[in-house]
N, C-alpha and C positions, 0 to 999 in steps of 0.2 A: 503493499498498499503506501503510495505516495506522500499521502497528506491527510491528517485525521484530524477533524474538529470535535472537543469535547465541550459542549456547552448545557445551560439548564433544559432549553426547549428550542425546537424548531419552529420560527415563525416566519411571518413576511421581511423581517428584519434582517434574516440571516439564509432565507432559502434562496435568493437571489444569487449570492456569491457562491453557495454551495450547488447551484445547479450549474454555474460557469466552471467551476473545478472538477465536477464530476466530467463534464466532456473535456476539458483541456487535459485531464490527467489520463484519457482513455479509460475513464471507469475505475480509476486507482485513487477514490477518494470517498472519504465514509465521515457521516456526522453522527457522532454519538450522543444521543438525548439522555439527559441524566435526570430528569424528574418527570412524573406523570401529573401535568398542571391543567387548572380550570381554563375555561375561555378567556378569563380577562388579561390571562398572559400572552393571549395570541394577537394582542393589538388591534382588533377588529378585522383580523383575517378570516376568510371564509375557505380558504384552500384547506384541501384533505391532503395529508402528506403522508398517510399510511402507506401507501404504495412507493413512495419515494425511492428508489433502487440504492440509494446510498445510504438511507436511513438505519441507523441500529439505535434499537430502544434498549439501553443497560437498566433501565426500570423494570422490562418485563418479566426477567427471570435470571435465575441464577447462571444460565447458559449464556444468555445475551452479556451478561456482567462479565462474564469470563473471558468470551471472544472480545470484549473492548480493552479489556486488559492487556490480551495477547497483542492487540493492535497497538497500544501505548508501550510495548517492549521493541515490537518490529518493525514500525512504520519508518519509512524515511524521516518523515516530520510531523510534529504533533503542535497543534494549538488549544490550549487550556482555557477556560473561561468559568471562574465563580468557585465556592467552597466545594461544592459535590465534584469538582474536576480531581480535586487534590490526591485522593489515593491514587489515581492514574499518574498525575503528576511528580509525584513521589517516586513510583516506580521506574519511570522513565529517566528521571534525573538520577536516580542511583545508578543506571546504566552510563549516564553522561551522554545522552544523545540529543540531537539538536531539537529546539522546542521552543514556541512562544508561549508567554503568557498573555492574555488579552483582557482588558478591562477597562473601563471608564475610569474618572478619575478618584483616587482614593480619600482624598481630604476635601468632600465638598464644603465640609463645615468647619475646616481647619484641622490643626491637629490632634482634635478630640476624636475625630475619626479613627485615629490609631487604637483606639480602645475597642473599637469594633471586634468582636471574636473572630470573624472570616478575616479582615485586614491584618488583625495582630498576628495569626496563625500564618499568613503568606510573609508577614515581615519577620517573623522568628526562624521560619525556615530560608527564608533569604539569607540572613545575617549569620545565625546559629547553625542551618542546616546546610552549608556550604553551596547553595545555590548561586552565588555571586561567582562561584568560580566555574560553574557549569556553562554549555552552550545554551543559555536562556536568553530570551530576548523579548521585548515588551510591545505589544501592539496597543496602541494608545487610542481608545475609542473616545478622544476628548481631546480638545485642544489645550486643556489645563493638566492634561494627565503627566505628562513628562516632567512637569515643575514639581508636581507633588512626589515624583520619585528622586526628584534632585534634592527635595528638602529631605527625604529618608533615607538617602544615601544608597539608593537600589538601583539597578538596570543602567549603571552609568555607561555612558555612549552607547547604549543597547536600545534606544526608545525609538521607534518607528511609527509614524501616522497611520492610522487604520480607523473604523467606523462600523456603520451598517450601511448597506448598499440598498436603493430600492431601485425600482424599475425607472428606467430613462425614457421620455416621451420622444417619439420621431415624427409624430403629426405636426410639423409646424406652422402649415398655414393654417390651420384649425386653430391652434394656441395663440396665433397672434392677431389673429382676425379680432379678437375681445378689444382691441386697443385702436380699432378706426371706426367704431360705429356710433361714436359722439355721444353716448348716455353717459348718465352719472356714475360715480366711481362705485365698485361693490368691493366690498371687504369682507374679509372671512376669517375667522378665530375658530380652532379646533381642538379641543383637549378636553381631559377630565378637567371638571370643576375642583380644584384642589389649592390650598393654599398658596403654594409655592409657584402654582401657574399663572396666579394673580390676574382672574377675570375680571377685576375690578378696575383695572388700567383701560382695556379697550370701552368698557361703558362709559367712565368718566371722560376718555378721549372723544367718544361720540357726542357727548354733552357740549363740550367745549367747542368743538368744529360745528356742530349744528348751530351753537349761538353765532357762530361768525360767518353764518350763510352759506357753507359749504353744501354740495348735493352729493349726498352718497347713501349708501345704505351697508349695514353690518351684520352679518349671519355668524351666528354662534353655533358650535355644532358641540356635541358631547353631554356629558352627564356626569353626577358626582356631589361630592358632600355640602359645597356652596353653590349649587345650582339655584336653589331657592331664595339664596341670599342676593345673588346676581340679578334675578328678576325682581326683586324687591329695590335693588338700586335701580333699574331700568325704570322702573315707576317712580321712583322717587325724585329721578331729574328729568321726568318727561321725555323720554326719549324712545317710548314703545314705536313711534312711527318710523325711526330708522334703524333700530336693534331688532333684531328678530332670532328668534329660539328655535333651531333646525333639530333638537334630538339629536339621537346617535344615527349613525348610518354603517353599513359594511365598507370596508375599506376600499374597495373598487368603486363604489359609488361617491366617496369623499374624492378621489382621484379625479372624477369627472367633474364633480362639482368646482373643484380648483381649477380646472379649464374655463370656467366661467366667471371667474372673480379676476379683478385686477390685482389685488392686493391681498397677502396673507401675514395676520399679526401674529407674533409667537412673543410671548410676554414673559414667560418663565424667569426664574431667578437661578442663581448657581448650583439649585440642586436637580437642574435637568443636565442628566450624565451626556446624552448625546442629542435626541429630539430628531427622530426622523421625518416627522412632517416637515423639516427644513429641506431635506433633499426632495420630499415629494412634491411640495410646491414650486421650487425653483426647476424642476424637471418638468412641470406641468405649466411654467410660463406666468406662474401666478408670484409676483414681485414680492419677495421676504423681507418683512419689516421686524427685525429682531433683536432681542437683548442680545448685550455683547456678552453675556456671562455663560450663555447656553453652550454645551460642549461642543457642538458640531460647527456653530458660527464662526468661528474663527478661520476654520479648515475651509469650510466651503464660500465664504463669501468675501469677496474682494469689495471694500465698502465704496457705496457709490458708483460700483461698476455691476456689480451682479446680483446686489442686492442693498438694503440699508441697514444699518445698524443704530438702536438707540441706548444709552446708558442704563444698564441693568437695573430691575428694583431690589432694593434691600432685601434681605429674606424676612424682616419684620413688618413690613409693607402688607396692608390688610384693608379690608373695605373701612374700618373706623379709623384709621392711620395711613391713609396710602403715602407712598414715596412721591412726593410732589416733583422732586428734580426728576425722577424717571418720566413721570408724566408728562411733563415739560418736554423732555428730550423726544418721547413717542409722538406726543403733537406736531411739535416741530417737525420731524421727519416726515411724517404724514402729511401735512402742510405743504412742505415741499413738492412732494409728489402731485399732490392737487394744484400746487401753481405752476408746474411745469410738467404739463402732461405730454410733450413732446418727447421728454426723456424715458416714458413709460416701456415703449417698445424695446428701445437699446436697452434697457436693465433686463427687461423679459428675455430679451435673445441673449443677453450676456450669461444670465443665469442658467438659462436652458445649455448654453455652449459648456460652461463648467462642468455641467452634469454628465454632459456627453463624453466631452474628450477627457477628464482627468476621475470626476468621482463615480463613474457606473460599474457595476458589477464587474463588467466584461475587463475594463482596464485595473481594476483592483486584482482579479484573480489572475490574471498576466502577471502583473508585478509581483504577488505574492509569489507566485512560482519562480519567477527571476530571483527574487531576494534569497529563497531558499538555495537556490544555485549557487547565489554569489557568495553566501556565508558558509557554504561549504567549502568553498575554494578561497576563503580569506580574502576577497575583494570587494569593492564597493560598487552597488549596483547603480549609482549615479542618478538617482530619480531627483529632479529638481522640483519639489512640492508635489503635493497628492499623497496618494495611498502609496506607502511603504517606503518615502523618503525620510531622511532622519529627523526626528521630534526633538 
């Protein structure tokens, strides 16, 4: 087996890269699923992975678990993600074989995260278990992950850019037609209604922009703990005419809706490890206006070229005490797009091109296999930015 991934679950965030690796390795790829999780971990995905030829569900039986352990010993390269992968990772590193540890940032809340049991176990294994002297490298699924590793004195000069890779849209004429019809601006927000997703910010933004006389609509998708509070805020600020609650939809339908909107608002704070809706909105030509603390954003977005960044909300921002500096920044960025409609299509095109040329599953799979070969030969693959470049 050329390459094996060990991860919690196979869903739409990982299946695209898995599909590509299966083909590129002439079917010498395996994805080991480590847990039997419920639907909410499928991220709105409706695909049935049961018959995927590369899927091995280690949780299904002792025989499957044993087969996964054999692969950890014998594969050319393994990629490990999460605490459930540690038994396989330990066995492979005991043999000193080429491996990657794949994760989002470790220190989302600062050094206090080191006391998380899973992170602490990884930290101890690296420093006390001798992993630092093994051919173990880091795939950073966050633009902030490499700095966290430097803080913890782990993976020195061994960090590479990585992430989650969604489908890339090639229907360019249809994507860009929305910018030539002269209608009012359509905005989209899609997330779970959680505190760290900050649904208060797009609603407060809508109230400000409405008072300034701009013509737009804001569609909010999802469900969650703070949904009712968000609806109450919409009523309180009297923006029911411009803010619409769309409920939850399967991922395929959300992607179609992205094609019908001009702007996608992504308002999470630093707790957003990656945020695959950034990939999806850019791939579908919906201009991304995103918090600069989201893990994927500094990787994916060239500011004011392929997307727009605003100052991230503080973690403490809430309905009762919103981060007004973040709100000001968000409003300023959206107003800029409203005031410069001629730039919309250029930014949309650049976003799509960024996803097609650099952050697509196809490019990432090719680069990962190239990186494996280069590491085995002790040479630099020489990637300038994008997946598998130095982080």
